[in-house]
C-alpha positions in Angstrom: -22.4 16.6 26.0 -23.8 13.4 25.9 -22.1 10.8 27.9 -22.6 7.0 29.4 -23.0 6.8 33.5 -23.7 3.9 35.3 -25.0 1.9 31.8 -27.2 5.4 31.3 -26.6 7.8 28.5 -26.8 11.4 30.2 -26.4 14.9 29.3 -23.8 16.7 31.6 -22.5 20.5 30.9 -18.3 21.0 30.6 -16.6 24.0 30.9 -15.1 24.2 27.2 -11.7 25.3 28.3 -11.4 22.6 30.9 -11.9 19.6 28.5 -10.2 21.0 25.0 -6.9 19.5 25.9 -8.2 16.3 26.3 -10.7 15.8 23.8 -8.0 17.4 20.7 -4.7 15.7 21.9 -5.9 12.5 20.1 -5.5 14.1 16.7 -1.7 15.0 17.0 -1.4 11.2 18.7 -3.7 9.8 15.2 -1.0 12.2 12.9 2.0 11.3 14.1 1.4 7.6 14.6 -0.3 7.5 11.1 3.4 9.3 9.7 5.2 6.5 11.8 3.7 3.9 10.3 4.1 5.4 6.4 7.6 5.9 6.4 8.6 3.1 8.8 7.8 0.6 5.8 8.6 3.0 2.8 12.0 3.6 3.8 12.5 -0.4 4.3 10.5 -1.9 1.5 14.0 -2.5 -0.3 16.2 -3.5 2.4 13.2 -5.7 3.4 12.9 -7.4 0.1 16.8 -7.8 -0.3 16.5 -9.7 3.3 13.6 -11.9 2.2 16.3 -12.8 -0.6 18.9 -13.8 1.8 16.6 -16.4 3.8 14.5 -14.4 6.7 11.1 -15.0 6.8 8.9 -12.1 5.9 6.8 -12.2 9.2 10.3 -12.0 10.9 11.0 -9.2 8.8 7.2 -7.8 10.0 7.5 -8.4 13.4 10.8 -6.3 13.5 8.8 -3.0 11.2 5.7 -3.4 13.1 8.1 -2.8 16.4 9.7 -0.2 14.8 6.4 1.8 14.3 4.8 0.6 17.6 7.8 2.4 19.6 7.0 5.6 17.0 3.5 5.6 18.0 4.3 5.0 21.5 6.2 7.6 21.5 4.2 10.4 20.0 1.4 9.0 22.4 3.4 9.7 25.7 4.8 13.4 24.4 1.0 14.3 23.5 -0.2 13.0 26.5 2.6 14.5 28.7 1.7 18.0 27.0 -1.8 17.6 27.8 -1.6 16.5 31.5 -0.4 20.1 31.9 -3.7 21.9 30.9 -6.0 18.6 31.4 -7.1 16.5 34.1 -9.0 13.4 32.9 -11.4 11.6 34.9 -10.2 8.1 34.6 -6.2 8.6 33.7 -5.7 4.8 32.9 -8.3 4.3 30.5 -7.6 7.9 28.7 -3.8 6.7 28.1 -5.4 3.1 26.6 -7.6 5.0 24.5 -4.9 7.2 23.1 -2.9 4.1 22.8 -5.5 2.7 20.6 -5.8 5.1 18.2 -1.9 5.2 18.0 -1.6 1.8 17.3 -4.8 1.9 14.8 -3.5 4.8 12.5 -0.3 3.4 13.0 -1.4 0.6 10.8 -3.4 2.8 8.3 0.2 4.5 7.7 1.5 1.1 6.2 -1.4 0.8 4.0 -1.4 4.5 3.1 2.4 4.1 2.3 2.2 1.9 -1.2 -1.1 3.2 -2.3 -0.1 7.2 -2.3 3.4 7.4 -2.3 5.2 9.7 0.1 4.0 12.7 -0.8 0.5 11.7 -0.6 0.4 9.7 2.2 1.5 12.4 4.3 -1.6 14.4 2.9 -3.8 11.8 4.0 -1.8 11.2 7.3 -3.2 14.6 8.3 -6.2 14.5 6.6 -7.8 11.3 7.9 -7.0 11.8 11.8 -8.6 15.3 11.0 -11.5 14.5 9.5 -12.2 11.2 12.0 -10.9 12.4 15.2 -11.0 16.2 15.1 -14.4 16.4 13.5 -16.8 13.4 13.1 -15.6 11.8 16.7 -15.5 15.0 18.5 -17.8 15.4 21.8 -17.2 19.0 21.0 -19.3 19.5 17.6 -22.1 17.2 18.4 -23.7 15.1 21.3 -22.7 11.8 19.5 -21.2 11.1 16.9 -23.2 10.7 13.4 -24.6 7.3 12.5 -21.8 7.2 9.3 -19.2 7.8 11.2 -19.7 4.7 13.4 -17.5 2.9 10.9 -14.4 5.0 10.8 -11.6 3.6 12.6 -11.3 5.7 15.2 -14.9 5.7 17.0 -14.4 2.9 19.3 -11.4 4.1 20.8 -13.0 7.7 20.7 -16.0 6.6 22.5 -13.6 5.1 25.2 -11.4 8.3 25.2 -14.5 10.6 26.0 -15.7 8.2 28.5 -12.1 8.1 30.5 -11.9 12.0 30.3 -15.0 12.9 31.3 -17.0 10.2 33.7 -15.6 8.8 36.7 -16.8 5.0 35.7 -15.9 3.2 32.8 -19.4 2.2 30.5 -17.9 1.8 27.1 -16.8 -1.8 27.0 -18.7 -2.6 23.2 -16.7 0.6 22.1 -13.3 -1.2 23.2 -14.3 -4.2 21.1 -15.0 -2.4 18.5 -11.7 -0.7 18.9 -9.6 -3.8 19.3 -11.4 -5.6 15.9 -10.0 -2.5 14.1 -6.9 -2.8 15.5 -6.8 -7.0 14.7 -8.0 -6.3 11.4 -5.9 -3.7 10.1 -3.2 -5.9 11.3 -4.3 -8.9 8.7 -4.4 -5.9 6.2 -0.9 -4.9 6.9 0.4 -8.6 7.2 -0.9 -9.7 3.9 0.4 -6.3 2.6 4.0 -7.1 3.4 4.0 -10.2 2.4 2.9 -8.9 -0.8 6.0 -6.1 -0.6 8.0 -9.1 0.3 7.9 -11.7 -1.6 7.5 -10.6 -5.5 11.8 -10.1 -5.2 12.1 -13.3 -4.3 9.7 -15.0 -6.4 11.3 -13.5 -9.6 14.6 -15.0 -8.3 13.1 -18.3 -7.6 11.5 -18.6 -11.0 15.5 -17.6 -12.6 17.0 -20.2 -10.5 14.7 -23.0 -12.0 15.2 -22.4 -15.4 17.7 -24.2 -17.6 21.5 -22.8 -17.4 21.5 -21.3 -20.4 18.1 -19.2 -20.3 19.3 -18.3 -16.8 22.4 -16.9 -18.2 20.5 -15.0 -20.6 17.9 -13.7 -17.8 21.4 -12.5 -15.7 22.6 -10.7 -18.4 19.4 -9.0 -18.7 19.7 -7.7 -15.3 
């Protein structure tokens, strides 16, 4: 496998059974985190619209939903790493935990975006397919020495390189990859914020438009509901 150590790119050999658990666990982490993001927003969409009508600020509601999603993602990460630790010993456990956490949070935000686009059934299929293609195939150090060029654009690339470095080498050499992972996280957080405002705002906007109508027109609108 190709790894970086002390700023140099090296080719090292590893016994597959010794590293399989550490490199495959992120697939479970990514899939479960995506499901957490998917259902946390879909199940609360109607309630969030009503809360927005009641006067809650959309950003306050978003913070509450993201807290729930983050807790679900962290729970999935903790469970996966607890099982992984029984069969795998990472060279750098703190960075290995951090990389899995980045993967969980990244895919949890992706799950939030998938829900309104694909619904429950389609979203669940994508929630398992996307992490498998990204983390299990294209970023996997067991299938190729380095990810192909096009895989650098996938959300798991940065965190995946950090995870491989932490799993297999004693020193941290993936600062650039860490910045890529954080950039993905920030970009997805911005996209989720914009989407959430669209989800909760239409009902409030419709109510505001009705309230500004003249009384006879407003009465007819209320009867139409």
